[in-house]
C-alpha positions in Angstrom: -192.3 57.7 -8.9 -189.4 60.0 -9.9 -187.7 57.1 -11.7 -190.8 56.3 -13.7 -191.1 59.9 -14.9 -187.5 60.0 -15.9 -187.9 56.7 -17.8 -191.0 58.0 -19.6 -189.3 61.2 -20.6 -186.3 59.3 -21.9 -188.5 57.1 -24.1 -190.4 60.2 -25.4 -187.3 62.2 -26.1 -185.7 59.1 -27.8 -188.7 58.8 -30.1 -188.6 62.5 -30.9 -184.9 62.2 -31.6 -185.5 59.2 -33.9 -188.2 61.1 -35.7 -186.0 64.1 -36.2 -182.9 62.0 -37.2 -181.6 63.3 -40.5 -181.3 61.1 -43.6 -177.5 61.6 -43.7 -177.2 59.4 -40.6 -179.1 56.5 -42.1 -176.1 55.2 -44.1 -173.3 54.8 -41.7 -169.5 55.0 -42.5 -168.9 51.3 -41.6 -167.2 48.4 -43.2 -169.1 45.1 -43.8 -167.5 43.6 -40.7 -168.4 46.5 -38.5 -171.9 46.7 -39.8 -172.4 42.9 -39.2 -171.1 43.2 -35.6 -173.5 46.1 -34.9 -176.4 44.4 -36.5 -175.8 41.2 -34.4 -175.5 43.3 -31.3 -178.8 45.2 -32.0 -180.7 42.2 -33.5 -181.0 43.9 -36.9 -180.3 43.1 -40.5 -177.6 44.7 -42.6 -178.8 46.7 -45.6 -176.1 47.4 -48.2 -176.5 49.9 -51.0 -174.2 48.5 -53.6 -173.7 51.2 -56.2 -173.3 54.0 -56.8 -177.1 54.6 -57.1 -177.2 58.4 -57.2 -178.9 60.7 -54.8 -182.5 60.2 -55.9 -183.0 57.5 -53.3 -181.7 59.9 -50.6 -184.2 62.6 -51.4 -187.1 60.0 -51.7 -186.4 58.5 -48.3 -186.2 62.0 -46.7 -189.8 62.5 -47.9 -190.9 59.1 -46.5 -190.1 59.6 -42.8 -192.2 56.6 -41.6 -190.4 54.3 -44.0 -187.1 55.7 -43.0 -187.8 55.2 -39.3 -188.9 51.6 -40.0 -185.6 51.0 -41.7 -183.7 52.6 -38.8 -185.3 50.4 -36.3 -184.6 47.2 -38.3 -181.3 47.6 -40.3 -177.8 48.8 -40.1 -177.3 50.5 -43.4 -174.0 51.1 -45.3 -172.9 52.0 -48.7 -170.4 50.1 -50.8 -169.0 51.2 -54.1 -169.0 48.1 -56.4 -165.7 49.3 -58.1 -163.7 49.2 -54.8 -162.0 46.2 -53.2 -164.8 46.1 -50.6 -167.3 45.9 -53.5 -165.4 43.1 -55.1 -165.5 41.1 -51.9 -169.3 41.4 -51.8 -169.8 39.8 -55.2 -169.9 36.3 -53.9 -172.3 37.2 -51.0 -174.6 39.0 -53.6 -175.1 35.6 -55.4 -174.7 37.1 -58.8 -177.4 39.7 -58.4 -177.2 42.5 -61.0 -175.8 45.9 -59.8 -176.7 48.4 -58.5 -178.8 46.9 -55.8 -180.2 47.2 -52.3 -179.3 43.9 -50.5 -180.4 42.7 -47.1 -178.1 40.3 -45.1 -178.3 38.5 -41.9 -175.3 39.5 -39.6 -172.2 37.7 -40.7 -174.5 35.6 -42.9 -176.6 35.0 -45.9 -178.4 37.2 -48.4 -182.1 37.3 -47.5 -183.5 39.8 -49.9 -182.8 42.3 -52.7 -184.5 45.1 -54.5 -183.4 47.2 -57.5 -182.9 50.9 -57.0 -185.0 51.8 -60.0 -188.0 50.0 -58.4 -187.5 52.1 -55.2 -187.4 55.3 -57.3 -190.7 54.4 -58.8 -192.3 53.4 -55.5 -190.4 53.7 -52.2 -192.8 51.3 -50.5 -191.2 48.3 -52.3 -188.3 48.9 -49.9 -190.6 48.2 -47.0 -191.9 45.1 -48.7 -188.4 43.9 -49.3 -187.5 44.5 -45.7 -190.5 42.4 -44.5 -189.6 39.5 -46.8 -186.0 39.7 -45.7 -187.0 39.5 -42.1 -189.3 36.5 -42.8 -186.4 34.7 -44.6 -184.1 35.5 -41.8 -186.5 34.0 -39.3 -186.8 30.9 -41.4 -183.0 30.6 -41.6 -182.6 31.0 -37.9 -185.1 28.3 -37.2 -183.4 25.8 -39.5 -180.3 23.9 -38.6 -180.2 21.0 -41.2 -179.3 20.8 -44.9 -179.5 18.2 -47.7 -176.7 15.8 -47.2 -174.8 15.4 -50.5 -172.6 12.3 -50.9 -169.1 12.3 -52.3 -169.7 9.4 -54.6 -169.4 8.6 -58.3 -172.7 8.0 -60.2 -172.0 4.3 -60.2 -171.4 4.2 -56.5 -174.5 6.3 -55.8 -176.7 4.0 -57.8 -175.2 1.0 -56.0 -176.0 2.6 -52.6 -179.5 3.5 -53.8 -180.1 -0.2 -54.6 -178.7 -1.3 -51.2 -180.8 1.2 -49.3 -183.9 0.9 -51.5 -183.9 4.6 -52.3 -184.0 6.8 -55.4 -181.2 9.1 -56.5 -181.4 12.9 -56.5 -178.8 14.7 -58.6 -178.5 18.4 -58.2 -176.6 19.9 -61.2 -175.4 23.4 -60.5 -173.3 26.2 -61.9 -171.3 28.3 -59.4 -171.7 31.3 -61.6 -175.5 30.9 -61.8 -177.5 33.1 -59.5 -180.4 30.6 -59.4 -178.0 27.8 -58.3 -176.6 30.0 -55.5 -180.1 30.9 -54.3 -181.2 27.3 -54.2 -178.1 26.4 -52.1 -178.4 29.3 -49.7 -182.1 29.5 -49.3 -183.7 26.1 -50.1 -181.3 23.1 -49.7 -180.5 24.3 -46.1 -184.2 24.3 -44.9 -185.1 21.6 -42.4 -188.2 20.3 -44.2 -186.3 20.1 -47.5 -183.3 18.4 -45.8 -185.4 15.9 -44.0 -187.4 15.0 -47.1 -184.4 14.4 -49.3 -182.2 12.8 -46.7 -185.0 10.3 -46.0 -185.9 9.3 -49.5 -182.9 9.9 -51.7 -179.2 9.3 -52.1 -178.1 12.9 -53.0 -175.4 14.0 -55.4 -174.4 17.6 -56.2 -172.4 18.1 -59.4 -171.0 21.1 -61.3 -172.0 20.9 -64.9 -168.4 21.1 -66.1 -167.5 18.1 -63.9 -170.3 15.9 -65.2 -170.4 16.5 -68.9 -169.6 12.8 -69.8 -172.6 11.2 -68.1 -174.9 14.2 -68.4 -175.0 13.4 -72.1 -177.6 10.8 -71.1 -179.7 13.4 -69.2 -179.5 16.6 -71.3 -179.3 19.8 -69.2 -180.5 23.1 -70.6 -181.2 25.5 -67.8 -179.4 25.5 -64.4 -179.9 24.5 -61.8 -181.2 21.1 -63.0 -182.8 18.5 -60.7 -182.5 14.9 -61.9 -184.3 12.1 -60.1 -183.1 8.6 -61.1 -184.1 5.1 -60.0 -181.4 2.7 -58.9 -181.0 1.4 -62.5 -180.1 4.9 -63.6 -183.4 5.6 -65.4 -184.9 9.1 -65.3 -187.9 9.4 -63.1 -188.4 13.1 -63.2 -186.5 16.2 -64.2 -187.0 20.0 -63.6 -184.9 23.1 -64.1 -184.3 26.6 -62.9 -184.8 28.1 -59.4 -187.3 26.2 -57.2 -188.5 27.1 -53.7 -189.0 24.5 -51.0 -192.5 23.6 -52.0 -191.6 23.2 -55.6 -188.5 21.2 -54.9 -190.2 18.7 -52.6 -193.0 18.6 -55.1 -190.6 17.4 -57.7 -189.3 14.8 -55.3 -192.8 13.5 -54.5 -193.5 13.3 -58.3 -190.3 11.2 -58.7 -191.3 8.9 -55.7 -194.8 8.4 -57.1 -193.2 7.5 -60.5 -190.8 5.1 -58.7 -193.7 3.2 -57.2 -194.3 1.9 -60.7 -197.4 0.6 -62.4 -200.5 1.8 -60.5 -202.1 -1.6 -59.8 -205.6 -1.9 -58.4 -207.5 -4.7 -56.8 -210.5 -5.2 -59.1 -212.5 -8.2 -60.2 -212.9 -9.0 -63.9 -216.2 -7.1 -64.2 -214.9 -4.0 -62.5 -211.7 -4.0 -64.5 -213.7 -4.4 -67.7 -216.1 -1.6 -66.9 -213.2 0.7 -66.1 -211.4 -0.3 -69.3 -214.6 0.5 -71.4 -215.0 3.9 -69.8 -211.3 4.8 -70.3 -210.9 3.2 -73.7 -208.1 1.0 -72.4 -207.1 -2.7 -72.2 -206.7 -4.7 -69.0 -203.3 -5.9 -67.7 -203.4 -8.4 -64.8 -200.4 -9.4 -62.8 -201.4 -12.9 -61.5 -198.7 -13.4 -58.9 -197.5 -15.8 -56.3 -196.3 -13.9 -53.2 -192.5 -14.3 -52.6 -189.0 -13.1 -53.5 -189.5 -13.6 -57.3 -192.5 -11.3 -57.4 -190.9 -8.7 -55.1 -188.0 -8.6 -57.6 -190.5 -8.2 -60.5 -192.0 -5.2 -58.7 -188.7 -3.7 -57.9 -186.8 -4.1 -61.2 -189.6 -4.2 -63.8 -192.9 -2.8 -62.7 -191.2 0.3 -61.2 -189.3 1.1 -64.5 -190.4 4.6 -65.5 -190.9 3.7 -69.2 -193.0 0.7 -68.1 -195.0 2.9 -65.8 -195.7 5.5 -68.5 -196.8 2.9 -71.1 -199.0 0.9 -68.7 -200.6 3.9 -67.1 -201.5 5.3 -70.6 -202.9 2.1 -72.2 -204.0 -0.3 -69.5 -206.2 -0.7 -66.5 -203.7 -2.5 -64.2 -204.9 -5.2 -61.8 -203.0 -7.2 -59.3 -204.3 -10.6 -58.3 -202.7 -13.2 -56.0 -203.1 -16.6 -57.6 -201.8 -20.2 -57.5 -199.8 -19.7 -60.7 -197.8 -16.7 -61.7 -198.4 -15.2 -65.2 -199.0 -11.8 -66.8 -202.3 -11.5 -68.8 -203.5 -8.9 -71.3 -207.2 -8.7 -72.1 -209.7 -6.4 -73.7 -212.6 -4.8 -71.9 -214.9 -7.8 -72.6 -212.5 -10.1 -70.8 -211.2 -11.8 -74.0 -207.6 -12.8 -73.4 -205.3 -11.1 -76.0 -201.9 -12.3 -74.7 -200.1 -13.9 -71.8 -196.6 -14.6 -70.7 -195.5 -16.8 -67.8 -192.6 -14.4 -67.0 -190.5 -11.5 -68.4 -186.8 -11.1 -68.3 -186.7 -7.3 -67.6 -188.4 -4.0 -68.2 -187.5 -4.0 -71.9 -189.1 -7.4 -72.3 -192.3 -6.3 -70.7 -192.5 -3.2 -72.9 -192.0 -5.5 -75.9 -194.9 -7.7 -74.8 -197.2 -4.7 -74.3 -196.3 -3.3 -77.7 -197.2 -6.7 -79.3 -200.6 -6.5 -77.7 -201.2 -2.9 -78.8 -200.3 -3.8 -82.4 -202.4 -7.0 -82.5 -199.5 -9.4 -82.3 -200.4 -11.1 -79.0 -200.9 -14.8 -78.7 -204.6 -14.4 -79.6 -204.0 -12.3 -82.7 -201.3 -14.6 -83.9 -203.4 -17.7 -83.3 -206.2 -16.1 -85.4 -203.7 -15.3 -88.2 -202.3 -18.9 -88.0 -205.9 -20.3 -88.3 -206.5 -18.1 -91.3 -203.6 -19.9 -93.0 -200.5 -17.8 -92.4 -197.6 -20.2 -92.7 -194.8 -17.9 -93.6 -191.6 -19.2 -92.0 -190.8 -16.1 -90.1 -194.3 -15.8 -88.7 -194.3 -19.4 -87.6 -191.0 -19.0 -85.8 -192.4 -15.9 -84.0 -195.7 -17.7 -83.2 -193.8 -20.6 -81.6 -192.0 -18.2 -79.3 -195.3 -16.6 -78.3 -197.0 -19.9 -77.6 -194.1 -21.3 -75.6 -194.0 -18.1 -73.4 -197.7 -18.3 -72.9 -197.4 -21.8 -71.4 -199.0 -23.4 -74.4 -196.2 -25.8 -75.1 -198.5 -28.5 -76.4 -199.8 -26.2 -79.1 -196.2 -25.1 -79.8 -195.3 -28.7 -80.4 -198.1 -29.3 -82.8 -197.3 -26.1 -84.8 -193.6 -27.0 -84.9 -194.4 -30.5 -86.2 -196.8 -29.2 -88.7 -194.1 -26.9 -90.0 -191.5 -29.6 -90.1 -193.7 -32.4 -91.5 -193.6 -30.8 -94.9 -189.9 -31.5 -94.9 -188.0 -34.8 -94.9 -186.7 -35.8 -91.4 -183.2 -35.3 -92.6 -183.9 -31.6 -92.4 -182.7 -32.0 -88.8 -179.2 -31.9 -90.2 -179.8 -28.2 -90.8 -179.2 -26.1 -87.7 -182.3 -23.9 -88.0 -184.7 -26.9 -88.2 -182.9 -28.8 -85.5 -183.3 -25.7 -83.3 -187.1 -25.7 -83.9 -187.3 -29.5 -83.3 -185.0 -29.4 -80.2 -186.8 -26.5 -78.5 -190.5 -27.1 -79.3 -191.3 -30.7 -80.5 -192.6 -32.9 -77.7 -194.0 -35.7 -79.8 -192.3 -39.1 -79.3 -194.6 -40.8 -81.8 -193.4 -39.0 -84.9 -191.1 -40.1 -87.8 -188.8 -37.4 -86.7 -188.2 -39.1 -83.3 -187.5 -42.4 -85.1 -185.0 -40.5 -87.3 -183.4 -39.0 -84.2 -183.0 -42.4 -82.6 -181.5 -43.9 -85.8 -179.1 -41.1 -86.5 -178.3 -39.9 -83.0 -174.5 -40.5 -83.5 -174.5 -38.4 -86.7 -176.6 -35.6 -85.1 -174.3 -35.7 -82.0 -171.4 -35.0 -84.3 -173.2 -31.8 -85.5 -174.7 -30.5 -82.2 -172.9 -32.3 -79.4 -173.6 -35.5 -77.7 -175.1 -33.9 -74.6 -177.6 -31.9 -76.5 -178.8 -34.8 -78.5 -179.0 -37.1 -75.5 -181.0 -34.5 -73.6 -183.5 -34.2 -76.5 -183.9 -38.0 -76.7 -184.6 -38.2 -73.0 -187.0 -35.3 -73.0 -189.0 -36.9 -75.8 -189.2 -40.3 -74.0 -190.5 -38.4 -70.9 -193.0 -36.4 -72.9 -194.3 -39.5 -74.7 -194.9 -41.3 -71.4 -197.5 -38.8 -70.4 -199.8 -39.1 -73.4 -201.8 -42.2 -72.4 -204.8 -40.5 -70.6 -207.5 -39.5 -73.0 -210.9 -38.3 -72.1 -210.3 -39.3 -68.4 -209.4 -42.9 -69.3 -206.0 -44.6 -69.1 -204.8 -46.5 -72.1 -203.3 -49.5 -70.2 -202.4 -51.5 -73.4 -200.8 -48.6 -75.2 -198.8 -47.6 -72.1 -197.4 -51.2 -71.7 -196.3 -51.2 -75.3 -194.6 -47.8 -74.6 -192.8 -49.2 -71.5 -191.7 -52.2 -73.5 -190.2 -49.9 -76.1 -188.3 -48.0 -73.4 -186.8 -51.2 -72.1 -185.9 -52.3 -75.6 -184.2 -49.0 -76.5 -182.3 -49.2 -73.2 -183.4 -45.7 -72.2 -181.4 -44.6 -69.2 -183.7 -44.3 -66.1 -186.6 -46.0 -68.0 -188.0 -47.4 -64.7 -188.4 -43.9 -63.2 -189.9 -42.6 -66.4 -192.5 -45.4 -66.4 -193.3 -45.0 -62.7 -193.6 -41.2 -62.9 -195.8 -41.4 -66.0 -198.0 -44.0 -64.4 -198.3 -41.9 -61.2 -199.3 -38.9 -63.3 -201.9 -41.0 -65.1 -203.3 -42.3 -61.8 -203.6 -38.8 -60.5 -205.4 -37.6 -63.6 -207.9 -40.5 -63.5 -208.4 -40.5 -59.7 -206.8 -44.0 -59.2 -205.4 -43.2 -55.8 -204.7 -46.7 -54.8 -202.3 -47.1 -57.7 -200.9 -43.7 -57.0 -200.1 -44.5 -53.3 -198.6 -47.9 -54.2 -196.3 -46.3 -56.8 -195.6 -43.4 -54.5 -194.4 -45.8 -51.7 -192.2 -47.5 -54.2 -190.7 -44.2 -55.2 -190.4 -43.2 -51.5 -188.1 -46.1 -50.9 -186.1 -46.0 -54.1 -185.5 -42.3 -54.9 -184.5 -39.2 -53.0 -187.8 -37.4 -52.4 -187.9 -33.6 -51.7 -190.1 -32.2 -49.0 -191.8 -30.1 -51.6 -192.8 -33.1 -53.7 -194.1 -35.0 -50.6 -196.1 -32.0 -49.5 -197.6 -31.8 -53.0 -198.7 -35.4 -52.8 -200.3 -34.8 -49.5 -202.2 -31.7 -50.6 -203.5 -33.5 -53.8 -204.7 -36.5 -51.8 -206.3 -34.3 -49.1 -208.1 -32.4 -51.8 -209.2 -35.2 -54.2 -209.1 -38.6 -52.4 -211.8 -40.0 -50.1 -210.3 -43.4 -49.6 -209.5 -43.6 -45.8 -206.7 -46.1 -46.3 -204.9 -43.9 -48.8 -205.4 -40.8 -46.6 -204.1 -42.7 -43.5 -201.0 -43.9 -45.2 -200.2 -40.4 -46.5 -200.7 -39.0 -43.0 -198.3 -41.5 -41.6 -195.6 -40.5 -44.1 -196.1 -36.8 -43.3 -196.1 -37.3 -39.6 -192.9 -39.5 -39.8 -191.1 -36.9 -41.9 -192.1 -34.1 -39.5 -190.7 -36.2 -36.6 -187.5 -36.7 -38.5 -187.1 -33.0 -39.1 -187.7 -32.3 -35.4 -185.0 -34.7 -34.4 -182.5 -33.2 -36.8 -183.3 -29.8 -35.4 -182.7 -31.0 -31.8 -179.3 -32.6 -32.8 -178.1 -29.5 -34.7 -179.7 -27.0 -32.3 -180.9 -25.0 -35.3 -184.5 -24.5 -36.5 -184.8 -23.7 -40.3 -187.3 -21.1 -41.1 -188.0 -22.8 -44.4 -188.7 -26.2 -42.8 -191.8 -28.1 -43.9 -192.3 -29.5 -40.4 -195.3 -27.4 -39.4 -196.9 -27.9 -42.8 -196.5 -31.7 -42.6 -198.0 -31.8 -39.0 -201.1 -29.8 -40.0 -201.6 -31.6 -43.2 -201.3 -35.0 -41.4 -204.1 -33.9 -39.0 -206.2 -32.8 -42.0 -205.8 -36.1 -43.7 -207.0 -38.0 -40.6 -210.3 -36.1 -40.5 -213.2 -37.7 -42.4 -214.4 -35.9 -45.4 
């Protein structure tokens, strides 16, 4: 009982003593090191008056005893003259804050809050607010143990690593003399949630502006710090400047990641896409894709380009549709096709195609101009490129021949006309082809024997496929063509004739002829598994003749067995093997339809 009374009196007397404590004992005659040690021992902050600030603050605090007591309970306070050596040593810790200042520090550690003396003179309570904010910041710092991991790499190395790890690049551009830069480094980049976010999603670089002037010319910096977010190709996804807190900085990062996802594709049918396009005043862009490595690369390197994303988000309703053939299609809201390309080389190429559509120079617009009579040579040459890239090679051949036919065949001696003929013409029944055969030696001297030989062969192949009209096979015409191939001693003429006849049989549904020629080819030529599988799929889909289906099933089953034996001998199973496909398709062919 006596001990309890003594303890109670001690607490009361201590409180009274604290209440009566004079202001002169608030600022203690300690060095920074001594104050830090005491603050650590008593679980307090260090408050430093860096001045001189005059005596107005002293008198004000004497009048605000409750505020003074709150400070005494939570800080170890000292005064430092900024003109002394001790004041000079504090400059770095003060993070370029203007003087005079009241500064709150964690023991031995970071700056966690400041307040200007003139603000305190106007209202002493701002000192209490600053204390509370400093305590909150100190708690945050104590509970965080991780920081953004910045790599010691060049820009080129960082971009290469971003490509390998499928990440984006975050470049923090700082100035060691900038207060905002120092605050970001001390109070933001060392927070767990910021560190975890940036370390997970980005390759991180920290650069001083004076160390990066050469490549920063590509990414102009005005205010520091600057935050640059780049994709693995080095293109800018997002940029921001000046001080940013944790929420703002991770917000910038999320904006960059969203941009890096690329074109915002949706899964819509034609009606839904058209309705959305009408409401938004946009056109429709559809990525008809075949799943696989090629399409993944298109998504990674082209659709994710920031300039592509901006343009296609602004002008198109973007639709993604898995299909049997890959191509990119542009249409208006009514569904009318304006343009298409089978493929694009890179982001710049796709941007060019989109601009053609937006300016009315897509394949549809150019076809209309051609039909209205535009025959200017430059226009025709551009139109041929557009037709070819749209997969309309037959039309391109007709347009090219119509352009050349106004000239004598000897125009092929001019390089520009030879280039048109060589690239686009697929008509083996023209006077130009006759001229080519008659003057091949002369033309080979101009353009090289290999190029001329290749064109002759291509035309023979193209001509062999022109004997099915309106679903009927021109047997007489085809025989005359085959006779001409033999007479001209065309290399590989037997294979050309057989392949053309098989194609004609497929087009007319003459599956008995098809399977007979296929068996002949099976024994005479090297046949890929892909071609064998295509035959089987076509017969399963279109042929009802049980004899044909049975023979095809035998071939597939035999090839599957051969693959199995090879795997057993080698002890290796190829993931890309057609074995499973052949076995299933063979079973499907044996079922009656």
